[in-house]
DSSP file (Angstrom, degrees, kcal/mol; ACC not computed):
  #  RESIDUE AA STRUCTURE BP1 BP2  ACC     N-H-->O    O-->H-N    N-H-->O    O-->H-N    TCO  KAPPA ALPHA  PHI   PSI    X-CA   Y-CA   Z-CA
    1    1 A X     >        0   0    0      0, 0.0     4,-1.9     0, 0.0     3,-0.2   0.000 360.0 360.0 360.0 -20.6   11.2   -5.8  -25.7
    2    2 A X  H  >  +     0   0    0      1,-0.2     4,-1.9     2,-0.2     5,-0.1   0.874 360.0  52.2 -57.0 -39.7   12.5   -9.2  -27.1
    3    3 A X  H  > S+     0   0    0      1,-0.2     4,-1.9     2,-0.2    -1,-0.2   0.893 107.2  53.0 -64.6 -38.9    9.1   -9.9  -28.5
    4    4 A X  H  > S+     0   0    0      2,-0.2     4,-1.9     1,-0.2    -1,-0.2   0.885 106.5  52.3 -63.0 -39.8    9.0   -6.5  -30.2
    5    5 A X  H  X S+     0   0    0     -4,-1.9     4,-1.9     1,-0.2    -1,-0.2   0.904 109.0  50.1 -63.4 -41.8   12.3   -7.2  -31.9
    6    6 A X  H  X S+     0   0    0     -4,-1.9     4,-2.6     1,-0.2     5,-0.2   0.874 107.0  55.4 -62.9 -36.9   11.0  -10.5  -33.2
    7    7 A X  H  X S+     0   0    0     -4,-1.9     4,-2.6     2,-0.2     5,-0.2   0.894 104.8  53.2 -64.0 -39.7    8.0   -8.7  -34.6
    8    8 A X  H  X S+     0   0    0     -4,-1.9     4,-2.2     2,-0.2    -2,-0.2   0.947 112.3  44.4 -59.1 -49.2   10.2   -6.3  -36.5
    9    9 A X  H  X S+     0   0    0     -4,-1.9     4,-2.3     1,-0.2    -2,-0.2   0.921 115.6  45.6 -65.3 -43.9   12.0   -9.2  -38.2
   10   10 A X  H  X S+     0   0    0     -4,-2.6     4,-2.3     1,-0.2    -1,-0.2   0.880 113.4  50.1 -69.0 -36.1    8.9  -11.2  -39.0
   11   11 A X  H  X S+     0   0    0     -4,-2.6     4,-2.7    -5,-0.2    -1,-0.2   0.880 110.0  51.5 -67.1 -37.3    7.1   -8.1  -40.3
   12   12 A X  H  X S+     0   0    0     -4,-2.2     4,-2.4    -5,-0.2    -2,-0.2   0.921 110.4  48.0 -64.9 -43.9   10.1   -7.3  -42.5
   13   13 A X  H  X S+     0   0    0     -4,-2.3     4,-2.0     2,-0.2    -2,-0.2   0.922 113.8  47.4 -61.3 -44.5   10.1  -10.8  -43.9
   14   14 A X  H  X S+     0   0    0     -4,-2.3     4,-2.3     1,-0.2    -2,-0.2   0.907 112.2  49.6 -63.7 -42.6    6.4  -10.6  -44.6
   15   15 A X  H  X S+     0   0    0     -4,-2.7     4,-2.3     2,-0.2    -1,-0.2   0.883 109.7  50.9 -66.3 -38.7    6.7   -7.2  -46.2
   16   16 A X  H  X S+     0   0    0     -4,-2.4     4,-2.0     2,-0.2    -1,-0.2   0.890 110.6  49.2 -66.3 -38.4    9.5   -8.3  -48.5
   17   17 A X  H  X S+     0   0    0     -4,-2.0     4,-2.0     2,-0.2    -2,-0.2   0.906 111.0  50.1 -65.7 -41.1    7.5  -11.3  -49.6
   18   18 A X  H  X S+     0   0    0     -4,-2.3     4,-2.4     1,-0.2    -2,-0.2   0.882 108.2  53.3 -63.5 -38.5    4.5   -9.0  -50.3
   19   19 A X  H  X S+     0   0    0     -4,-2.3     4,-2.7     2,-0.2    -1,-0.2   0.912 107.2  51.2 -62.3 -43.2    6.7   -6.7  -52.3
   20   20 A X  H  X S+     0   0    0     -4,-2.0     4,-2.1     1,-0.2    -1,-0.2   0.907 110.0  50.0 -61.2 -41.2    7.9   -9.6  -54.4
   21   21 A X  H  X S+     0   0    0     -4,-2.0     4,-2.3     2,-0.2    -2,-0.2   0.922 111.8  47.7 -62.5 -44.6    4.3  -10.6  -55.1
   22   22 A X  H  X S+     0   0    0     -4,-2.4     4,-2.7     1,-0.2    -2,-0.2   0.894 110.1  52.3 -65.0 -39.6    3.4   -7.0  -56.1
   23   23 A X  H  X S+     0   0    0     -4,-2.7     4,-2.3     1,-0.2    -1,-0.2   0.897 110.5  48.4 -63.0 -39.3    6.4   -6.8  -58.4
   24   24 A X  H  X S+     0   0    0     -4,-2.1     4,-2.2     2,-0.2    -2,-0.2   0.900 111.8  49.6 -66.5 -40.6    5.3  -10.0  -60.1
   25   25 A X  H  X S+     0   0    0     -4,-2.3     4,-2.0     2,-0.2    -2,-0.2   0.909 111.7  48.3 -64.4 -41.6    1.8   -8.7  -60.4
   26   26 A X  H  X S+     0   0    0     -4,-2.7     4,-1.7     2,-0.2    -2,-0.2   0.912 110.4  51.2 -65.4 -42.1    3.0   -5.4  -61.9
   27   27 A X  H  X S+     0   0    0     -4,-2.3     4,-1.0     1,-0.2    -1,-0.2   0.900 109.3  50.9 -61.8 -40.2    5.3   -7.3  -64.3
   28   28 A X  H  < S+     0   0    0     -4,-2.2     3,-0.4     1,-0.2     6,-0.3   0.885 109.9  49.9 -65.2 -37.8    2.3   -9.4  -65.5
   29   29 A X  H  < S+     0   0    0     -4,-2.0    -1,-0.2     1,-0.2    -2,-0.2   0.794 111.1  49.6 -70.2 -27.5    0.2   -6.3  -66.0
   30   30 A X  H  < S+     0   0    0     -4,-1.7     2,-0.7    -5,-0.1    -1,-0.2   0.622  88.5  96.0 -85.3 -13.4    3.0   -4.7  -68.1
   31   31 A X    >X  -     0   0    0     -4,-1.0     3,-1.9    -3,-0.4     4,-0.6  -0.686  65.5-153.7 -81.7 114.3    3.5   -7.8  -70.2
   32   32 A X  T 34 S+     0   0    0     -2,-0.7     3,-0.3     1,-0.3    -1,-0.2   0.715  91.9  62.5 -64.0 -19.0    1.5   -7.3  -73.4
   33   33 A X  T 34 S+     0   0    0      1,-0.2    -1,-0.3     3,-0.0     4,-0.1   0.668 104.4  48.8 -78.1 -14.2    1.1  -11.0  -73.9
   34   34 A X  T <4 S+     0   0    0     -3,-1.9     2,-0.3    -6,-0.3    -1,-0.2   0.542 102.3  70.1-100.0  -9.0   -0.9  -11.3  -70.6
   35   35 A X  S  < S-     0   0    0     -4,-0.6     2,-0.1    -3,-0.3    -6,-0.0  -0.820  85.6-104.5-115.8 151.6   -3.4   -8.5  -71.1
   36   36 A X    >   -     0   0    0     -2,-0.3     3,-0.7     1,-0.1    12,-0.1  -0.412  22.9-136.1 -67.7 143.5   -6.3   -8.1  -73.4
   37   37 A X  T 3  S+     0   0    0      1,-0.3     3,-0.2    -2,-0.1     2,-0.1   0.800 101.6  39.1 -71.6 -28.4   -5.8   -5.8  -76.4
   38   38 A X  T >   +     0   0    0      1,-0.2     3,-1.1     2,-0.1    -1,-0.3  -0.420  68.1 140.8-119.6  55.9   -9.1   -4.0  -75.9
   39   39 A X  G X   +     0   0    0     -3,-0.7     3,-1.4     1,-0.2     6,-0.2   0.699  60.0  74.3 -73.9 -17.6   -9.4   -3.8  -72.2
   40   40 A X  G 3  S+     0   0    0      1,-0.3    -1,-0.2    -3,-0.2     7,-0.1   0.724  97.7  48.4 -67.1 -20.1  -11.0   -0.3  -72.4
   41   41 A X  G <  S+     0   0    0     -3,-1.1     2,-1.0     2,-0.0    -1,-0.3   0.247  78.4 115.0-105.3  12.8  -14.3   -1.8  -73.6
   42   42 A X    X   -     0   0    0     -3,-1.4     3,-1.0     1,-0.2    -3,-0.0  -0.729  41.7-175.2 -84.8 103.3  -14.6   -4.5  -70.9
   43   43 A X  T 3  S+     0   0    0     -2,-1.0    -1,-0.2     1,-0.2    -4,-0.0   0.573  74.5  68.5 -76.6  -7.0  -17.6   -3.5  -69.0
   44   44 A X  T 3  S+     0   0    0      2,-0.1     2,-0.3    -3,-0.0    -1,-0.2   0.618 108.9   2.5 -87.8 -13.4  -17.1   -6.4  -66.5
   45   45 A X  S <  S-     0   0    0     -3,-1.0     2,-0.1    -6,-0.2    -3,-0.1  -0.883  84.9 -64.5-157.4-174.3  -14.0   -5.1  -64.9
   46   46 A X        -     0   0    0     -2,-0.3     2,-0.1     1,-0.1    -2,-0.1  -0.378  55.0-100.8 -81.1 161.9  -11.3   -2.4  -64.5
   47   47 A X     >  -     0   0    0      1,-0.1     4,-2.3    -2,-0.1     5,-0.2  -0.375  24.9-116.2 -79.5 160.7   -8.9   -1.4  -67.2
   48   48 A X  H  > S+     0   0    0      1,-0.2     4,-2.8     2,-0.2     5,-0.2   0.886 117.4  56.4 -62.6 -38.3   -5.3   -2.6  -67.3
   49   49 A X  H  > S+     0   0    0      1,-0.2     4,-2.2     2,-0.2    -1,-0.2   0.907 107.6  47.8 -60.2 -42.0   -4.2    1.0  -66.9
   50   50 A X  H  > S+     0   0    0      2,-0.2     4,-2.6     1,-0.2    -1,-0.2   0.928 112.1  49.3 -63.8 -45.0   -6.2    1.3  -63.7
   51   51 A X  H  X S+     0   0    0     -4,-2.3     4,-2.7     2,-0.2     5,-0.2   0.893 109.8  51.6 -64.1 -40.0   -4.8   -2.0  -62.4
   52   52 A X  H  X S+     0   0    0     -4,-2.8     4,-2.7     2,-0.2    -1,-0.2   0.937 111.7  46.9 -60.3 -46.0   -1.3   -0.9  -63.2
   53   53 A X  H  X S+     0   0    0     -4,-2.2     4,-2.1     2,-0.2    -2,-0.2   0.897 112.4  50.4 -63.3 -40.6   -1.8    2.4  -61.3
   54   54 A X  H  X S+     0   0    0     -4,-2.6     4,-2.0     2,-0.2    -2,-0.2   0.940 114.1  43.3 -62.5 -47.9   -3.4    0.5  -58.3
   55   55 A X  H  X S+     0   0    0     -4,-2.7     4,-2.6     1,-0.2    -2,-0.2   0.872 110.7  55.8 -68.4 -36.3   -0.5   -1.9  -58.1
   56   56 A X  H  X S+     0   0    0     -4,-2.7     4,-2.2    -5,-0.2    -1,-0.2   0.905 108.4  48.9 -61.4 -40.6    2.1    0.9  -58.6
   57   57 A X  H  X S+     0   0    0     -4,-2.1     4,-2.3     2,-0.2    -2,-0.2   0.908 111.3  48.7 -64.0 -42.0    0.6    2.7  -55.6
   58   58 A X  H  X S+     0   0    0     -4,-2.0     4,-2.5     2,-0.2    -2,-0.2   0.875 109.5  53.3 -65.6 -37.0    0.7   -0.5  -53.5
   59   59 A X  H  X S+     0   0    0     -4,-2.6     4,-2.6     2,-0.2    -2,-0.2   0.929 109.2  48.1 -62.2 -45.4    4.4   -1.0  -54.6
   60   60 A X  H  X S+     0   0    0     -4,-2.2     4,-2.1     1,-0.2    -2,-0.2   0.926 113.2  47.4 -61.9 -45.4    5.3    2.5  -53.4
   61   61 A X  H  X S+     0   0    0     -4,-2.3     4,-2.3     1,-0.2    -1,-0.2   0.902 112.3  50.3 -61.9 -41.3    3.5    2.0  -50.1
   62   62 A X  H  X S+     0   0    0     -4,-2.5     4,-2.4     1,-0.2    -2,-0.2   0.903 109.5  50.3 -64.7 -42.1    5.2   -1.4  -49.6
   63   63 A X  H  X S+     0   0    0     -4,-2.6     4,-2.2     2,-0.2    -1,-0.2   0.888 110.6  49.7 -65.0 -38.6    8.6    0.1  -50.4
   64   64 A X  H  X S+     0   0    0     -4,-2.1     4,-2.2     2,-0.2    -2,-0.2   0.919 110.8  50.0 -64.0 -43.2    8.1    2.9  -47.8
   65   65 A X  H  X S+     0   0    0     -4,-2.3     4,-2.3     1,-0.2    -2,-0.2   0.902 110.4  50.0 -62.7 -41.5    6.9    0.3  -45.2
   66   66 A X  H  X S+     0   0    0     -4,-2.4     4,-2.7     2,-0.2    -1,-0.2   0.908 109.0  51.8 -63.9 -41.6   10.0   -1.8  -45.8
   67   67 A X  H  X S+     0   0    0     -4,-2.2     4,-2.1     1,-0.2    -2,-0.2   0.903 110.4  49.0 -61.7 -40.4   12.3    1.3  -45.5
   68   68 A X  H  X S+     0   0    0     -4,-2.2     4,-1.9     2,-0.2    -2,-0.2   0.899 112.2  48.1 -65.4 -40.2   10.6    2.1  -42.1
   69   69 A X  H  X S+     0   0    0     -4,-2.3     4,-2.5     2,-0.2    -2,-0.2   0.877 110.0  51.9 -68.2 -37.4   11.1   -1.5  -41.0
   70   70 A X  H  X S+     0   0    0     -4,-2.7     4,-1.9     2,-0.2    -1,-0.2   0.885 109.1  50.8 -65.7 -37.1   14.7   -1.5  -42.1
   71   71 A X  H  X S+     0   0    0     -4,-2.1     4,-2.1     2,-0.2    -2,-0.2   0.890 109.8  50.4 -64.8 -38.7   15.2    1.7  -40.1
   72   72 A X  H  X S+     0   0    0     -4,-1.9     4,-2.1     2,-0.2    -2,-0.2   0.909 108.6  51.7 -64.6 -41.6   13.6    0.0  -37.1
   73   73 A X  H  X S+     0   0    0     -4,-2.5     4,-2.2     1,-0.2    -1,-0.2   0.870 108.4  52.2 -62.8 -35.6   16.0   -3.0  -37.5
   74   74 A X  H  X S+     0   0    0     -4,-1.9     4,-1.9     2,-0.2    -1,-0.2   0.894 107.7  51.1 -66.1 -39.8   18.9   -0.5  -37.6
   75   75 A X  H  X>S+     0   0    0     -4,-2.1     5,-1.9     2,-0.2     6,-1.4   0.873 107.8  53.7 -64.9 -35.2   17.6    1.0  -34.3
   76   76 A X  H ><5S+     0   0    0     -4,-2.1     3,-0.8     4,-0.2    -2,-0.2   0.952 109.3  47.9 -59.9 -48.8   17.5   -2.6  -32.9
   77   77 A X  H 3<5S+     0   0    0     -4,-2.2    -2,-0.2     1,-0.3    -1,-0.2   0.839 113.8  47.0 -62.0 -33.7   21.1   -3.1  -33.9
   78   78 A X  H 3<5S-     0   0    0     -4,-1.9    -1,-0.3    -5,-0.1    -2,-0.2   0.621 112.7-118.7 -83.2 -13.9   22.1    0.2  -32.3
   79   79 A X  T <<5S+     0   0    0     -4,-1.1    -3,-0.2    -3,-0.8    -4,-0.1   0.561  89.1 104.1  87.2   8.5   20.2   -0.5  -29.1
   80   80 A X    > < +     0   0    0     -5,-1.9     3,-1.4    -6,-0.2    -4,-0.2   0.427  43.7 120.6-102.5   1.1   17.8    2.5  -29.5
   81   81 A X  T 3  S+     0   0    0     -6,-1.4     3,-0.1     1,-0.2    22,-0.1  -0.411  70.8  32.2 -66.0 138.2   14.8    0.5  -30.7
   82   82 A X  T 3  S+     0   0    0     20,-0.3     9,-3.6     1,-0.3     2,-0.4   0.428  96.8 102.9  95.9  -0.5   11.8    1.0  -28.4
   83   83 A X  B <  S-A   90   0A   0     -3,-1.4    -1,-0.3     7,-0.3     7,-0.2  -0.955  79.5-107.4-118.4 137.3   12.6    4.5  -27.4
   84   84 A X     >  -     0   0    0      5,-3.3     4,-1.2    -2,-0.4    20,-0.2  -0.359  17.0-148.4 -62.2 130.3   10.9    7.5  -28.8
   85   85 A X  T  4 S+     0   0    0     18,-3.0    -1,-0.2     1,-0.1    19,-0.1   0.586  95.9  47.0 -76.9  -8.5   13.0    9.5  -31.2
   86   86 A X  T  4 S+     0   0    0     17,-0.4    -1,-0.1     3,-0.1    18,-0.1   0.883 131.7   8.8 -95.6 -52.5   11.3   12.7  -30.2
   87   87 A X  T  4 S-     0   0    0      2,-0.1    -2,-0.1     3,-0.0     3,-0.1   0.607  90.0-125.7-108.4 -14.7   11.2   12.6  -26.4
   88   88 A X     <  +     0   0    0     -4,-1.2    -3,-0.1     1,-0.3     2,-0.1   0.394  62.5 135.0  86.8  -4.2   13.5    9.6  -25.6
   89   89 A X        -     0   0    0     -6,-0.1    -5,-3.3     1,-0.1    -1,-0.3  -0.379  65.7 -89.1 -76.5 157.9   10.9    7.8  -23.4
   90   90 A X  B     -A   83   0A   0     -7,-0.2     2,-0.4    -3,-0.1    -7,-0.3  -0.404  37.6-130.0 -65.2 139.2   10.2    4.1  -23.8
   91   91 A X        -     0   0    0     -9,-3.6    14,-0.1    14,-0.1    -1,-0.1  -0.768  33.8-101.7 -88.8 135.7    7.6    3.2  -26.3
   92   92 A X     >  -     0   0    0     -2,-0.4     4,-2.1     1,-0.1     3,-0.3  -0.249  22.2-127.5 -59.6 142.3    5.0    0.8  -24.9
   93   93 A X  H  > S+     0   0    0      1,-0.2     4,-2.2     2,-0.2     5,-0.2   0.848 109.2  56.6 -63.0 -34.6    5.4   -2.8  -25.9
   94   94 A X  H  > S+     0   0    0      1,-0.2     4,-2.2     2,-0.2    -1,-0.2   0.906 108.4  47.8 -62.3 -39.9    1.8   -3.1  -27.2
   95   95 A X  H  > S+     0   0    0     -3,-0.3     4,-2.9     2,-0.2    -2,-0.2   0.903 111.1  50.5 -66.6 -41.2    2.4   -0.1  -29.5
   96   96 A X  H  < S+     0   0    0     -4,-2.1    -2,-0.2     2,-0.2    -1,-0.2   0.864 111.2  48.4 -65.9 -35.5    5.7   -1.7  -30.8
   97   97 A X  H  < S+     0   0    0     -4,-2.2     3,-0.5    -5,-0.2    -1,-0.2   0.908 116.8  42.2 -70.2 -41.1    3.9   -5.0  -31.4
   98   98 A X  H  < S+     0   0    0     -4,-2.2     2,-0.3     1,-0.3    -2,-0.2   0.868 132.9  22.1 -72.7 -36.5    1.0   -3.2  -33.3
   99   99 A X  S >< S+     0   0    0     -4,-2.9     3,-2.2    -5,-0.2    -1,-0.3  -0.695  70.1 178.1-131.7  78.2    3.4   -0.8  -35.2
  100  100 A X  T 3  S+     0   0    0     -3,-0.5   -92,-0.1    -2,-0.3    -1,-0.1   0.741  80.9  50.7 -58.6 -25.3    6.9   -2.4  -35.2
  101  101 A X  T 3  S+     0   0    0    -29,-0.0    -1,-0.3   -93,-0.0    -5,-0.1   0.462  80.7 129.5 -91.6  -0.4    8.4    0.4  -37.3
  102  102 A X    <   -     0   0    0     -3,-2.2   -20,-0.3    -7,-0.2   -11,-0.1  -0.211  35.2-175.5 -60.9 144.3    7.1    3.2  -35.0
  103  103 A X        +     0   0    0      2,-0.1   -18,-3.0   -22,-0.1   -17,-0.4   0.462  62.6  70.2-111.3  -9.3    9.6    5.8  -33.9
  104  104 A X  S    S-     0   0    0    -20,-0.2   -20,-0.1   -19,-0.1     2,-0.0  -0.869  75.0-125.4-119.2 144.3    7.3    7.7  -31.6
  105  105 A X     >  -     0   0    0     -2,-0.4     4,-2.1     1,-0.1     5,-0.2  -0.301  42.4 -99.6 -71.3 168.7    5.6    7.0  -28.3
  106  106 A X  H  > S+     0   0    0      1,-0.2     4,-1.0     2,-0.2    -1,-0.1   0.858 122.4  53.4 -62.3 -36.2    1.9    7.5  -28.2
  107  107 A X  H  4 S+     0   0    0      1,-0.2     3,-0.4     2,-0.2    -1,-0.2   0.926 112.5  42.3 -66.6 -44.4    2.1   10.9  -26.6
  108  108 A X  H  4 S+     0   0    0      1,-0.2    -1,-0.2     2,-0.2    -2,-0.2   0.799 112.2  55.0 -73.3 -28.0    4.5   12.3  -29.3
  109  109 A X  H  <        0   0    0     -4,-2.1    -1,-0.2     1,-0.2    -2,-0.2   0.710 360.0 360.0 -76.3 -19.4    2.5   10.6  -32.1
  110  110 A X     <        0   0    0     -4,-1.0    -1,-0.2    -3,-0.4    -2,-0.2   0.483 360.0 360.0 -75.1 360.0   -0.7   12.4  -30.9
């Protein structure tokens, strides 16, 4: 289980760095000095509004993933990480490595 705990921490660090990148991208899209004034007529690419919506969706997904990883880190601290929150059985180490924030064993997740 030690490897799984390390995976939680490294995934959390990676997710937080990704969140910072997305926040910077969103801020750049919201800055009127960085965007074209007439982006609606640019036939070569997507509009700024579309890009803002895309990045906003990615930000929301990233924040949810971080919350799940923080909950997993809390379970690590409590000693309950690696056990299914539904049935109480041990979650397989391969599943924990692939999905570090998972709370359910494969049987309960099915």
